[in-house]
Chimera marker file (.cmm) of the C-alpha trace (Angstrom):
<marker_set name="trace">
<marker id="1" x="-0.372" y="-0.099" z="-0.182" r="1" g="1" b="0" radius="0.5"/>
<marker id="2" x="2.771" y="2.588" z="0.831" r="1" g="1" b="0" radius="0.5"/>
<marker id="3" x="4.581" y="1.913" z="-2.014" r="1" g="1" b="0" radius="0.5"/>
<marker id="4" x="1.102" y="2.532" z="-4.297" r="1" g="1" b="0" radius="0.5"/>
<marker id="5" x="0.716" y="5.909" z="-1.959" r="1" g="1" b="0" radius="0.5"/>
<marker id="6" x="4.381" y="6.894" z="-3.239" r="1" g="1" b="0" radius="0.5"/>
<marker id="7" x="3.844" y="6.000" z="-6.825" r="1" g="1" b="0" radius="0.5"/>
<marker id="8" x="1.179" y="8.179" z="-6.650" r="1" g="1" b="0" radius="0.5"/>
<marker id="9" x="2.917" y="11.023" z="-5.200" r="1" g="1" b="0" radius="0.5"/>
<marker id="10" x="5.777" y="11.075" z="-7.041" r="1" g="1" b="0" radius="0.5"/>
<marker id="11" x="7.055" y="13.813" z="-9.110" r="1" g="1" b="0" radius="0.5"/>
<marker id="12" x="7.485" y="13.863" z="-12.651" r="1" g="1" b="0" radius="0.5"/>
<marker id="13" x="11.347" y="14.420" z="-13.503" r="1" g="1" b="0" radius="0.5"/>
<marker id="14" x="11.946" y="17.547" z="-15.471" r="1" g="1" b="0" radius="0.5"/>
<marker id="15" x="15.002" y="17.619" z="-16.806" r="1" g="1" b="0" radius="0.5"/>
<marker id="16" x="15.686" y="21.147" z="-16.397" r="1" g="1" b="0" radius="0.5"/>
<marker id="17" x="19.670" y="21.366" z="-18.411" r="1" g="1" b="0" radius="0.5"/>
<marker id="18" x="17.888" y="19.989" z="-21.360" r="1" g="1" b="0" radius="0.5"/>
<marker id="19" x="14.732" y="22.202" z="-21.156" r="1" g="1" b="0" radius="0.5"/>
<marker id="20" x="17.104" y="24.996" z="-20.950" r="1" g="1" b="0" radius="0.5"/>
<marker id="21" x="19.511" y="24.440" z="-23.064" r="1" g="1" b="0" radius="0.5"/>
<marker id="22" x="17.102" y="24.276" z="-25.945" r="1" g="1" b="0" radius="0.5"/>
<marker id="23" x="16.061" y="27.548" z="-25.106" r="1" g="1" b="0" radius="0.5"/>
<marker id="24" x="19.220" y="29.183" z="-25.180" r="1" g="1" b="0" radius="0.5"/>
<marker id="25" x="18.815" y="30.465" z="-28.991" r="1" g="1" b="0" radius="0.5"/>
<marker id="26" x="15.825" y="32.602" z="-27.764" r="1" g="1" b="0" radius="0.5"/>
<marker id="27" x="18.108" y="33.996" z="-25.291" r="1" g="1" b="0" radius="0.5"/>
<marker id="28" x="20.355" y="35.803" z="-27.973" r="1" g="1" b="0" radius="0.5"/>
<marker id="29" x="17.324" y="37.317" z="-30.222" r="1" g="1" b="0" radius="0.5"/>
<marker id="30" x="15.728" y="38.913" z="-26.719" r="1" g="1" b="0" radius="0.5"/>
<marker id="31" x="18.704" y="39.961" z="-25.986" r="1" g="1" b="0" radius="0.5"/>
<marker id="32" x="19.736" y="41.844" z="-29.829" r="1" g="1" b="0" radius="0.5"/>
<marker id="33" x="15.820" y="43.283" z="-29.612" r="1" g="1" b="0" radius="0.5"/>
<marker id="34" x="16.332" y="44.436" z="-25.910" r="1" g="1" b="0" radius="0.5"/>
<marker id="35" x="19.747" y="46.606" z="-26.994" r="1" g="1" b="0" radius="0.5"/>
<marker id="36" x="17.901" y="49.201" z="-29.366" r="1" g="1" b="0" radius="0.5"/>
<marker id="37" x="15.135" y="49.723" z="-26.758" r="1" g="1" b="0" radius="0.5"/>
<marker id="38" x="17.948" y="50.521" z="-23.799" r="1" g="1" b="0" radius="0.5"/>
<marker id="39" x="19.387" y="52.784" z="-26.488" r="1" g="1" b="0" radius="0.5"/>
<marker id="40" x="16.254" y="54.522" z="-26.886" r="1" g="1" b="0" radius="0.5"/>
<marker id="41" x="15.593" y="54.601" z="-22.546" r="1" g="1" b="0" radius="0.5"/>
<marker id="42" x="19.018" y="56.399" z="-22.750" r="1" g="1" b="0" radius="0.5"/>
<marker id="43" x="17.610" y="58.650" z="-25.626" r="1" g="1" b="0" radius="0.5"/>
<marker id="44" x="14.534" y="59.612" z="-23.005" r="1" g="1" b="0" radius="0.5"/>
<marker id="45" x="17.077" y="60.068" z="-20.129" r="1" g="1" b="0" radius="0.5"/>
<marker id="46" x="18.993" y="62.586" z="-22.233" r="1" g="1" b="0" radius="0.5"/>
<marker id="47" x="16.344" y="63.805" z="-22.942" r="1" g="1" b="0" radius="0.5"/>
<marker id="48" x="14.819" y="64.746" z="-20.061" r="1" g="1" b="0" radius="0.5"/>
<marker id="49" x="18.301" y="65.641" z="-18.473" r="1" g="1" b="0" radius="0.5"/>
<marker id="50" x="18.283" y="68.449" z="-21.189" r="1" g="1" b="0" radius="0.5"/>
<marker id="51" x="15.287" y="69.477" z="-19.973" r="1" g="1" b="0" radius="0.5"/>
<marker id="52" x="15.404" y="70.249" z="-16.957" r="1" g="1" b="0" radius="0.5"/>
<marker id="53" x="18.779" y="72.090" z="-17.581" r="1" g="1" b="0" radius="0.5"/>
<marker id="54" x="16.823" y="74.295" z="-20.491" r="1" g="1" b="0" radius="0.5"/>
<marker id="55" x="18.722" y="73.210" z="-23.369" r="1" g="1" b="0" radius="0.5"/>
<marker id="56" x="16.327" y="71.009" z="-24.476" r="1" g="1" b="0" radius="0.5"/>
<marker id="57" x="12.251" y="71.125" z="-26.124" r="1" g="1" b="0" radius="0.5"/>
<marker id="58" x="9.830" y="70.420" z="-23.197" r="1" g="1" b="0" radius="0.5"/>
<marker id="59" x="10.026" y="66.282" z="-22.439" r="1" g="1" b="0" radius="0.5"/>
<marker id="60" x="6.488" y="64.795" z="-23.026" r="1" g="1" b="0" radius="0.5"/>
<marker id="61" x="5.493" y="63.334" z="-19.865" r="1" g="1" b="0" radius="0.5"/>
<marker id="62" x="5.129" y="66.190" z="-17.570" r="1" g="1" b="0" radius="0.5"/>
<marker id="63" x="4.541" y="64.292" z="-13.897" r="1" g="1" b="0" radius="0.5"/>
<marker id="64" x="4.994" y="60.980" z="-12.829" r="1" g="1" b="0" radius="0.5"/>
<marker id="65" x="7.463" y="58.432" z="-11.644" r="1" g="1" b="0" radius="0.5"/>
<marker id="66" x="8.644" y="58.269" z="-15.985" r="1" g="1" b="0" radius="0.5"/>
<marker id="67" x="9.356" y="61.912" z="-15.938" r="1" g="1" b="0" radius="0.5"/>
<marker id="68" x="12.572" y="61.764" z="-13.916" r="1" g="1" b="0" radius="0.5"/>
<marker id="69" x="15.734" y="61.426" z="-15.704" r="1" g="1" b="0" radius="0.5"/>
<marker id="70" x="17.520" y="59.195" z="-13.313" r="1" g="1" b="0" radius="0.5"/>
<marker id="71" x="14.030" y="56.804" z="-13.802" r="1" g="1" b="0" radius="0.5"/>
<marker id="72" x="15.069" y="56.377" z="-18.017" r="1" g="1" b="0" radius="0.5"/>
<marker id="73" x="18.499" y="55.905" z="-16.976" r="1" g="1" b="0" radius="0.5"/>
<marker id="74" x="18.852" y="53.367" z="-14.473" r="1" g="1" b="0" radius="0.5"/>
<marker id="75" x="15.872" y="51.636" z="-16.989" r="1" g="1" b="0" radius="0.5"/>
<marker id="76" x="18.482" y="51.981" z="-19.553" r="1" g="1" b="0" radius="0.5"/>
<marker id="77" x="21.527" y="50.532" z="-17.494" r="1" g="1" b="0" radius="0.5"/>
<marker id="78" x="19.219" y="47.297" z="-16.078" r="1" g="1" b="0" radius="0.5"/>
<marker id="79" x="17.780" y="46.778" z="-19.941" r="1" g="1" b="0" radius="0.5"/>
<marker id="80" x="21.289" y="47.229" z="-21.178" r="1" g="1" b="0" radius="0.5"/>
<marker id="81" x="22.654" y="44.785" z="-18.584" r="1" g="1" b="0" radius="0.5"/>
<marker id="82" x="20.475" y="42.361" z="-19.080" r="1" g="1" b="0" radius="0.5"/>
<marker id="83" x="20.573" y="42.004" z="-23.252" r="1" g="1" b="0" radius="0.5"/>
<marker id="84" x="24.280" y="41.736" z="-22.438" r="1" g="1" b="0" radius="0.5"/>
<marker id="85" x="23.849" y="38.339" z="-20.206" r="1" g="1" b="0" radius="0.5"/>
<marker id="86" x="21.513" y="37.110" z="-22.226" r="1" g="1" b="0" radius="0.5"/>
<marker id="87" x="23.159" y="37.671" z="-25.093" r="1" g="1" b="0" radius="0.5"/>
<marker id="88" x="26.090" y="35.662" z="-23.622" r="1" g="1" b="0" radius="0.5"/>
<marker id="89" x="24.117" y="33.115" z="-22.500" r="1" g="1" b="0" radius="0.5"/>
<marker id="90" x="22.654" y="32.563" z="-26.219" r="1" g="1" b="0" radius="0.5"/>
<marker id="91" x="26.502" y="32.739" z="-27.866" r="1" g="1" b="0" radius="0.5"/>
<marker id="92" x="27.015" y="29.412" z="-29.036" r="1" g="1" b="0" radius="0.5"/>
<marker id="93" x="30.472" y="29.262" z="-27.497" r="1" g="1" b="0" radius="0.5"/>
<marker id="94" x="30.323" y="27.797" z="-24.032" r="1" g="1" b="0" radius="0.5"/>
<marker id="95" x="33.566" y="29.686" z="-22.984" r="1" g="1" b="0" radius="0.5"/>
<marker id="96" x="31.765" y="32.937" z="-22.673" r="1" g="1" b="0" radius="0.5"/>
<marker id="97" x="28.054" y="31.363" z="-21.241" r="1" g="1" b="0" radius="0.5"/>
<marker id="98" x="29.795" y="29.566" z="-18.264" r="1" g="1" b="0" radius="0.5"/>
<link id1="1" id2="2" r="1" g="1" b="0" radius="0.2"/>
<link id1="2" id2="3" r="1" g="1" b="0" radius="0.2"/>
<link id1="3" id2="4" r="1" g="1" b="0" radius="0.2"/>
<link id1="4" id2="5" r="1" g="1" b="0" radius="0.2"/>
<link id1="5" id2="6" r="1" g="1" b="0" radius="0.2"/>
<link id1="6" id2="7" r="1" g="1" b="0" radius="0.2"/>
<link id1="7" id2="8" r="1" g="1" b="0" radius="0.2"/>
<link id1="8" id2="9" r="1" g="1" b="0" radius="0.2"/>
<link id1="9" id2="10" r="1" g="1" b="0" radius="0.2"/>
<link id1="10" id2="11" r="1" g="1" b="0" radius="0.2"/>
<link id1="11" id2="12" r="1" g="1" b="0" radius="0.2"/>
<link id1="12" id2="13" r="1" g="1" b="0" radius="0.2"/>
<link id1="13" id2="14" r="1" g="1" b="0" radius="0.2"/>
<link id1="14" id2="15" r="1" g="1" b="0" radius="0.2"/>
<link id1="15" id2="16" r="1" g="1" b="0" radius="0.2"/>
<link id1="16" id2="17" r="1" g="1" b="0" radius="0.2"/>
<link id1="17" id2="18" r="1" g="1" b="0" radius="0.2"/>
<link id1="18" id2="19" r="1" g="1" b="0" radius="0.2"/>
<link id1="19" id2="20" r="1" g="1" b="0" radius="0.2"/>
<link id1="20" id2="21" r="1" g="1" b="0" radius="0.2"/>
<link id1="21" id2="22" r="1" g="1" b="0" radius="0.2"/>
<link id1="22" id2="23" r="1" g="1" b="0" radius="0.2"/>
<link id1="23" id2="24" r="1" g="1" b="0" radius="0.2"/>
<link id1="24" id2="25" r="1" g="1" b="0" radius="0.2"/>
<link id1="25" id2="26" r="1" g="1" b="0" radius="0.2"/>
<link id1="26" id2="27" r="1" g="1" b="0" radius="0.2"/>
<link id1="27" id2="28" r="1" g="1" b="0" radius="0.2"/>
<link id1="28" id2="29" r="1" g="1" b="0" radius="0.2"/>
<link id1="29" id2="30" r="1" g="1" b="0" radius="0.2"/>
<link id1="30" id2="31" r="1" g="1" b="0" radius="0.2"/>
<link id1="31" id2="32" r="1" g="1" b="0" radius="0.2"/>
<link id1="32" id2="33" r="1" g="1" b="0" radius="0.2"/>
<link id1="33" id2="34" r="1" g="1" b="0" radius="0.2"/>
<link id1="34" id2="35" r="1" g="1" b="0" radius="0.2"/>
<link id1="35" id2="36" r="1" g="1" b="0" radius="0.2"/>
<link id1="36" id2="37" r="1" g="1" b="0" radius="0.2"/>
<link id1="37" id2="38" r="1" g="1" b="0" radius="0.2"/>
<link id1="38" id2="39" r="1" g="1" b="0" radius="0.2"/>
<link id1="39" id2="40" r="1" g="1" b="0" radius="0.2"/>
<link id1="40" id2="41" r="1" g="1" b="0" radius="0.2"/>
<link id1="41" id2="42" r="1" g="1" b="0" radius="0.2"/>
<link id1="42" id2="43" r="1" g="1" b="0" radius="0.2"/>
<link id1="43" id2="44" r="1" g="1" b="0" radius="0.2"/>
<link id1="44" id2="45" r="1" g="1" b="0" radius="0.2"/>
<link id1="45" id2="46" r="1" g="1" b="0" radius="0.2"/>
<link id1="46" id2="47" r="1" g="1" b="0" radius="0.2"/>
<link id1="47" id2="48" r="1" g="1" b="0" radius="0.2"/>
<link id1="48" id2="49" r="1" g="1" b="0" radius="0.2"/>
<link id1="49" id2="50" r="1" g="1" b="0" radius="0.2"/>
<link id1="50" id2="51" r="1" g="1" b="0" radius="0.2"/>
<link id1="51" id2="52" r="1" g="1" b="0" radius="0.2"/>
<link id1="52" id2="53" r="1" g="1" b="0" radius="0.2"/>
<link id1="53" id2="54" r="1" g="1" b="0" radius="0.2"/>
<link id1="54" id2="55" r="1" g="1" b="0" radius="0.2"/>
<link id1="55" id2="56" r="1" g="1" b="0" radius="0.2"/>
<link id1="56" id2="57" r="1" g="1" b="0" radius="0.2"/>
<link id1="57" id2="58" r="1" g="1" b="0" radius="0.2"/>
<link id1="58" id2="59" r="1" g="1" b="0" radius="0.2"/>
<link id1="59" id2="60" r="1" g="1" b="0" radius="0.2"/>
<link id1="60" id2="61" r="1" g="1" b="0" radius="0.2"/>
<link id1="61" id2="62" r="1" g="1" b="0" radius="0.2"/>
<link id1="62" id2="63" r="1" g="1" b="0" radius="0.2"/>
<link id1="63" id2="64" r="1" g="1" b="0" radius="0.2"/>
<link id1="64" id2="65" r="1" g="1" b="0" radius="0.2"/>
<link id1="65" id2="66" r="1" g="1" b="0" radius="0.2"/>
<link id1="66" id2="67" r="1" g="1" b="0" radius="0.2"/>
<link id1="67" id2="68" r="1" g="1" b="0" radius="0.2"/>
<link id1="68" id2="69" r="1" g="1" b="0" radius="0.2"/>
<link id1="69" id2="70" r="1" g="1" b="0" radius="0.2"/>
<link id1="70" id2="71" r="1" g="1" b="0" radius="0.2"/>
<link id1="71" id2="72" r="1" g="1" b="0" radius="0.2"/>
<link id1="72" id2="73" r="1" g="1" b="0" radius="0.2"/>
<link id1="73" id2="74" r="1" g="1" b="0" radius="0.2"/>
<link id1="74" id2="75" r="1" g="1" b="0" radius="0.2"/>
<link id1="75" id2="76" r="1" g="1" b="0" radius="0.2"/>
<link id1="76" id2="77" r="1" g="1" b="0" radius="0.2"/>
<link id1="77" id2="78" r="1" g="1" b="0" radius="0.2"/>
<link id1="78" id2="79" r="1" g="1" b="0" radius="0.2"/>
<link id1="79" id2="80" r="1" g="1" b="0" radius="0.2"/>
<link id1="80" id2="81" r="1" g="1" b="0" radius="0.2"/>
<link id1="81" id2="82" r="1" g="1" b="0" radius="0.2"/>
<link id1="82" id2="83" r="1" g="1" b="0" radius="0.2"/>
<link id1="83" id2="84" r="1" g="1" b="0" radius="0.2"/>
<link id1="84" id2="85" r="1" g="1" b="0" radius="0.2"/>
<link id1="85" id2="86" r="1" g="1" b="0" radius="0.2"/>
<link id1="86" id2="87" r="1" g="1" b="0" radius="0.2"/>
<link id1="87" id2="88" r="1" g="1" b="0" radius="0.2"/>
<link id1="88" id2="89" r="1" g="1" b="0" radius="0.2"/>
<link id1="89" id2="90" r="1" g="1" b="0" radius="0.2"/>
<link id1="90" id2="91" r="1" g="1" b="0" radius="0.2"/>
<link id1="91" id2="92" r="1" g="1" b="0" radius="0.2"/>
<link id1="92" id2="93" r="1" g="1" b="0" radius="0.2"/>
<link id1="93" id2="94" r="1" g="1" b="0" radius="0.2"/>
<link id1="94" id2="95" r="1" g="1" b="0" radius="0.2"/>
<link id1="95" id2="96" r="1" g="1" b="0" radius="0.2"/>
<link id1="96" id2="97" r="1" g="1" b="0" radius="0.2"/>
<link id1="97" id2="98" r="1" g="1" b="0" radius="0.2"/>
</marker_set>
């Protein structure tokens, strides 16, 4: 009886490494698309900074969290770091991804 109960509650084994290995090719694609988006976030950060210093025109977001240049800069840096890591993970060279 206890063997039957143990068999019923046994969780199927998932080969996590194999699943991750198959998904590596998508990581580099996502990383390549994140790089231009992070460049756009850098542009928004410097636009907002220039608007605060009265060097550029008015920024299109006037109030709220995304009206701060620090937030845009933090988003840009985080996205660039994430894109870099995804590109390294998705590269076919095993020495770089390890």
